[in-house]
Backbone as ProteinMPNN parsed JSONL, in Angstrom:
{"seq_chain_A": "XXXXXXXXXXXXXXXXXXXXXXXXXXXXXXXXXXXXXXXXXXXXXXXXXXXXXXXXXXXXXXXXXXXXXXXXXXXXXXXXXXXXXXXXXXXXXXX", "coords_chain_A": {"N_chain_A": [[-0.873, 6.86, 15.557], [-4.123, 7.93, 15.048], [-7.314, 6.531, 14.708], [-8.709, 5.298, 11.599], [-7.414, 5.067, 8.311], [-8.596, 5.508, 5.061], [-8.666, 4.738, 1.587], [-9.729, 4.84, -1.763], [-9.139, 3.038, -4.717], [-9.804, 2.621, -7.821], [-11.439, -0.388, -8.184], [-10.654, -1.172, -5.707], [-10.423, -0.98, -2.171], [-8.524, 0.494, 0.212], [-7.601, 0.136, 3.571], [-6.258, 1.268, 6.653], [-5.288, 0.795, 9.931], [-3.22, 1.466, 11.569], [-1.846, -0.748, 12.367], [-2.649, -2.919, 10.779], [-2.932, -3.376, 7.349], [-5.474, -3.494, 5.044], [-6.729, -4.663, 2.003], [-9.404, -4.439, 0.026], [-11.246, -5.926, -2.539], [-11.382, -7.554, -5.659], [-10.136, -9.873, -4.677], [-9.664, -10.065, -1.302], [-7.173, -8.973, 1.032], [-4.948, -9.07, 3.848], [-2.385, -7.367, 5.649], [0.09, -7.301, 8.132], [1.963, -4.831, 9.892], [4.327, -5.702, 11.071], [5.04, -7.801, 9.567], [5.435, -7.269, 6.829], [6.341, -5.976, 3.651], [6.679, -3.033, 1.88], [6.68, -1.425, -1.211], [6.893, 1.374, -3.216], [7.148, 2.311, -6.391], [8.339, 4.677, -8.699], [7.413, 8.003, -9.694], [7.697, 6.877, -13.095], [9.133, 7.851, -16.289], [6.799, 8.382, -17.646], [5.071, 8.931, -15.676], [3.899, 6.817, -14.377], [3.162, 4.58, -11.653], [4.092, 1.941, -9.405], [2.81, -0.145, -6.988], [3.85, -2.353, -4.614], [3.198, -4.9, -2.386], [4.243, -7.114, 0.027], [4.018, -10.097, 1.962], [6.069, -10.744, 4.75], [9.552, -9.836, 4.954], [11.995, -7.645, 3.301], [14.37, -9.191, 3.035], [13.418, -11.762, 3.122], [11.063, -12.271, 1.374], [7.576, -13.027, 1.032], [4.485, -14.218, -0.315], [2.919, -11.854, -2.475], [1.419, -8.81, -3.702], [0.74, -6.784, -6.537], [0.063, -3.601, -7.731], [-0.6, -1.496, -10.433], [-0.481, 1.836, -11.52], [-1.491, 4.374, -13.706], [-0.297, 7.689, -14.548], [-2.502, 9.414, -14.658], [-4.435, 7.912, -13.271], [-3.199, 7.733, -10.716], [-3.179, 10.418, -9.97], [-5.855, 10.793, -9.588], [-6.491, 9.513, -7.27], [-7.405, 10.202, -4.404], [-5.895, 10.454, -1.307], [-4.518, 7.966, -1.327], [-1.686, 8.114, -1.538], [-1.03, 9.352, 0.923], [-2.016, 7.403, 2.707], [-0.337, 5.209, 2.079], [2.084, 6.33, 2.835], [1.68, 6.538, 5.622], [1.562, 3.818, 6.224], [4.183, 3.067, 5.552], [5.655, 4.527, 7.502], [4.704, 3.26, 9.829], [5.678, 0.652, 9.401], [8.444, 1.142, 9.481], [8.69, 2.023, 12.146], [7.944, -0.276, 13.5], [10.055, -1.862, 13.062]], "CA_chain_A": [[-1.88, 7.187, 14.595], [-5.476, 7.848, 15.588], [-8.356, 6.223, 13.739], [-8.446, 4.497, 10.428], [-7.254, 5.795, 7.057], [-9.155, 4.761, 3.934], [-8.499, 5.303, 0.247], [-10.293, 4.011, -2.823], [-8.365, 3.032, -5.95], [-10.553, 1.789, -8.754], [-12.344, -1.278, -7.462], [-10.006, -1.568, -4.455], [-10.52, -0.102, -1.008], [-7.415, 0.31, 1.139], [-7.833, 0.657, 4.919], [-5.105, 1.073, 7.532], [-5.62, 1.194, 11.298], [-1.984, 1.68, 12.323], [-1.169, -2.041, 12.492], [-3.04, -3.842, 9.71], [-3.378, -2.836, 6.074], [-6.389, -4.389, 4.357], [-7.082, -4.251, 0.654], [-10.625, -5.113, -0.374], [-11.504, -5.834, -3.975], [-11.69, -8.868, -6.231], [-9.716, -10.776, -3.602], [-9.241, -9.23, -0.18], [-5.948, -9.429, 1.672], [-4.52, -8.308, 5.035], [-0.95, -7.353, 5.927], [0.45, -6.711, 9.419], [3.178, -4.03, 9.701], [5.507, -6.45, 11.51], [5.287, -8.896, 8.622], [5.067, -6.694, 5.542], [7.296, -5.154, 2.904], [5.967, -2.133, 0.972], [7.515, -0.723, -2.18], [6.189, 2.224, -4.181], [8.134, 2.689, -7.402], [7.881, 5.693, -9.635], [6.9, 7.892, -11.058], [8.631, 6.708, -14.196], [9.118, 9.018, -17.188], [5.424, 8.632, -18.068], [4.271, 9.222, -14.493], [3.299, 5.602, -13.843], [3.664, 4.1, -10.366], [3.825, 0.551, -9.063], [2.744, -0.411, -5.552], [4.039, -3.773, -4.344], [3.111, -5.218, -0.97], [4.546, -8.526, 0.228], [4.12, -10.638, 3.31], [7.471, -10.979, 5.053], [10.476, -8.702, 4.918], [12.758, -7.606, 2.047], [15.366, -10.257, 2.971], [12.714, -13.044, 3.001], [9.696, -11.934, 0.976], [6.607, -14.086, 0.77], [3.485, -13.87, -1.328], [2.686, -10.421, -2.569], [0.453, -8.244, -4.64], [1.264, -5.634, -7.271], [-0.929, -2.751, -8.392], [0.032, -0.504, -11.309], [-1.348, 2.992, -11.734], [-1.009, 5.381, -14.65], [-0.205, 9.027, -13.947], [-3.867, 9.934, -14.505], [-5.081, 7.176, -12.169], [-2.581, 8.137, -9.454], [-3.64, 11.767, -9.669], [-7.264, 10.783, -9.213], [-6.641, 8.646, -6.101], [-7.208, 11.022, -3.204], [-5.603, 9.781, -0.049], [-3.705, 6.752, -1.4], [-0.296, 8.449, -1.233], [-0.954, 9.557, 2.37], [-2.203, 6.111, 3.369], [0.883, 4.429, 1.901], [3.106, 6.964, 3.677], [1.4, 6.115, 7.006], [1.965, 2.413, 6.33], [5.665, 3.05, 5.554], [6.083, 5.001, 8.826], [4.398, 2.199, 10.794], [6.628, -0.446, 9.16], [9.741, 1.593, 9.992], [8.617, 2.076, 13.596], [7.824, -1.641, 14.012], [11.407, -2.351, 12.939]], "C_chain_A": [[-3.253, 6.998, 15.236], [-6.46, 7.528, 14.479], [-7.863, 5.402, 12.579], [-8.334, 5.409, 9.207], [-7.831, 4.913, 5.96], [-8.873, 5.502, 2.636], [-9.075, 4.319, -0.757], [-9.423, 4.176, -4.065], [-9.041, 2.083, -6.918], [-11.545, 0.926, -8.007], [-11.718, -1.82, -6.174], [-10.236, -0.508, -3.379], [-9.384, -0.463, -0.068], [-7.836, 0.885, 2.488], [-6.606, 0.34, 5.761], [-5.443, 1.632, 8.898], [-4.397, 1.445, 12.172], [-1.192, 0.403, 12.508], [-1.423, -2.946, 11.293], [-3.52, -3.056, 8.492], [-4.282, -3.888, 5.437], [-6.694, -3.804, 2.985], [-8.274, -5.106, 0.237], [-10.835, -4.896, -1.859], [-11.892, -7.192, -4.481], [-11.304, -9.984, -5.269], [-9.157, -9.896, -2.494], [-8.028, -9.848, 0.494], [-5.607, -8.509, 2.837], [-3.016, -8.449, 5.2], [-0.733, -6.704, 7.289], [1.796, -6.006, 9.268], [4.44, -4.774, 10.139], [5.871, -7.59, 10.561], [4.907, -8.448, 7.209], [6.229, -5.914, 4.958], [6.494, -4.35, 1.889], [6.968, -1.431, 0.074], [6.613, 0.083, -3.105], [7.253, 2.737, -5.147], [7.523, 3.704, -8.346], [7.799, 7.038, -8.968], [8.012, 7.669, -12.067], [8.496, 7.901, -15.139], [7.731, 9.342, -17.721], [4.503, 8.926, -16.889], [3.607, 8.012, -13.863], [3.946, 5.205, -12.522], [3.262, 2.649, -10.173], [3.873, 0.414, -7.552], [2.849, -1.92, -5.378], [4.035, -3.974, -2.842], [3.302, -6.716, -0.835], [4.458, -8.877, 1.698], [5.595, -10.936, 3.542], [8.264, -9.696, 4.994], [11.295, -8.738, 3.633], [13.76, -8.751, 1.917], [14.729, -11.65, 2.837], [11.267, -12.795, 2.583], [8.841, -13.17, 0.735], [5.681, -13.672, -0.346], [3.243, -12.375, -1.328], [1.696, -10.069, -3.65], [1.062, -7.005, -5.266], [0.093, -4.912, -7.925], [-0.177, -1.718, -9.199], [-0.976, 0.602, -11.603], [-0.707, 3.928, -12.742], [-0.929, 6.722, -13.914], [-1.595, 9.597, -13.707], [-4.587, 9.23, -13.361], [-4.54, 7.637, -10.826], [-3.063, 9.518, -9.028], [-5.092, 11.823, -9.226], [-7.546, 9.902, -7.99], [-6.419, 9.44, -4.819], [-6.955, 10.138, -1.991], [-4.712, 8.565, -0.135], [-2.253, 7.034, -1.044], [-0.114, 8.643, 0.274], [-1.112, 8.267, 3.147], [-0.931, 5.278, 3.263], [2.039, 5.013, 2.709], [2.918, 6.546, 5.141], [1.799, 4.658, 7.224], [3.475, 2.312, 6.412], [6.204, 3.472, 6.923], [5.855, 3.909, 9.869], [5.35, 1.007, 10.64], [7.988, -0.075, 9.752], [9.764, 1.608, 11.509], [8.552, 0.677, 14.211], [9.175, -2.35, 13.974], [11.51, -3.803, 12.865]], "O_chain_A": [[-3.493, 5.989, 15.899], [-6.45, 8.172, 13.43], [-6.747, 4.883, 12.582], [-9.062, 6.393, 9.085], [-7.582, 3.708, 5.933], [-8.847, 6.732, 2.597], [-8.921, 3.106, -0.611], [-9.023, 5.284, -4.423], [-8.86, 0.868, -6.833], [-12.396, 1.437, -7.278], [-12.194, -2.809, -5.616], [-10.239, 0.692, -3.651], [-9.293, -1.6, 0.395], [-8.369, 1.994, 2.551], [-5.99, -0.715, 5.609], [-5.836, 2.792, 9.025], [-4.525, 1.618, 13.384], [0.007, 0.453, 12.779], [-0.523, -3.655, 10.841], [-4.392, -2.193, 8.591], [-3.89, -5.048, 5.309], [-6.891, -2.598, 2.838], [-8.172, -6.326, 0.111], [-10.623, -3.796, -2.37], [-12.643, -7.915, -3.825], [-12.065, -10.932, -5.074], [-8.272, -9.075, -2.733], [-7.866, -11.068, 0.529], [-5.934, -7.322, 2.822], [-2.443, -9.505, 4.93], [-1.317, -5.657, 7.569], [2.684, -6.521, 8.588], [5.521, -4.496, 9.622], [6.89, -8.257, 10.739], [4.174, -9.132, 6.493], [6.998, -5.277, 5.678], [5.715, -4.916, 1.123], [7.979, -0.906, 0.541], [5.684, -0.456, -3.705], [8.141, 3.499, -4.766], [6.359, 3.607, -8.735], [8.097, 7.17, -7.781], [9.117, 8.193, -11.926], [7.807, 8.867, -14.81], [7.499, 10.452, -18.198], [3.305, 9.143, -17.069], [2.833, 8.155, -12.917], [5.13, 5.46, -12.298], [2.247, 2.187, -10.694], [4.849, 0.806, -6.912], [2.042, -2.675, -5.921], [4.77, -3.309, -2.112], [2.618, -7.501, -1.493], [4.781, -8.067, 2.568], [6.296, -11.34, 2.615], [7.701, -8.601, 4.985], [11.296, -9.754, 2.938], [13.986, -9.242, 0.811], [15.413, -12.609, 2.48], [10.344, -13.075, 3.349], [9.326, -14.212, 0.293], [6.042, -12.876, -1.213], [3.352, -11.716, -0.294], [1.212, -10.919, -4.399], [1.804, -6.267, -4.618], [-0.75, -5.524, -8.581], [0.783, -1.124, -8.709], [-2.146, 0.35, -11.89], [0.481, 4.239, -12.645], [-1.432, 6.863, -12.8], [-1.843, 10.201, -12.663], [-5.274, 9.876, -12.569], [-5.307, 7.904, -9.901], [-3.324, 9.75, -7.848], [-5.514, 12.776, -8.572], [-8.7, 9.581, -7.707], [-5.35, 9.353, -4.216], [-7.706, 9.206, -1.702], [-4.178, 8.142, 0.891], [-1.645, 6.256, -0.31], [0.858, 8.146, 0.843], [-0.418, 8.052, 4.141], [-0.49, 4.698, 4.256], [2.882, 4.27, 3.211], [3.894, 6.234, 5.823], [2.314, 4.304, 8.285], [4.005, 1.567, 7.235], [7.119, 2.835, 7.446], [6.725, 3.661, 10.703], [5.777, 0.42, 11.634], [8.609, -0.883, 10.442], [10.775, 1.237, 12.105], [9.047, 0.464, 15.317], [9.424, -3.293, 14.725], [12.613, -4.339, 12.758]]}, "name": "protein", "num_of_chains": 1, "seq": "XXXXXXXXXXXXXXXXXXXXXXXXXXXXXXXXXXXXXXXXXXXXXXXXXXXXXXXXXXXXXXXXXXXXXXXXXXXXXXXXXXXXXXXXXXXXXXX"}
């Protein structure tokens, strides 16, 4: 991946440089792809999605953060889906 990907979601700014995902907002947090679990659930029947990011791996999850987005919010978040896809690819490649 070349460069940094950024996406804004409400009062949060997501940035990803290929190794570290940072989420800036009320409380800022950093996740490294070798020590992160990402889950994007949805859309449910109403179009809502849930993004959950945890330190650690699925078999030993640590502290995490959950963001919930309505269908309207998700549709108005340019770039977030692509950023999360890039993070997922990086996690899979880091194995």
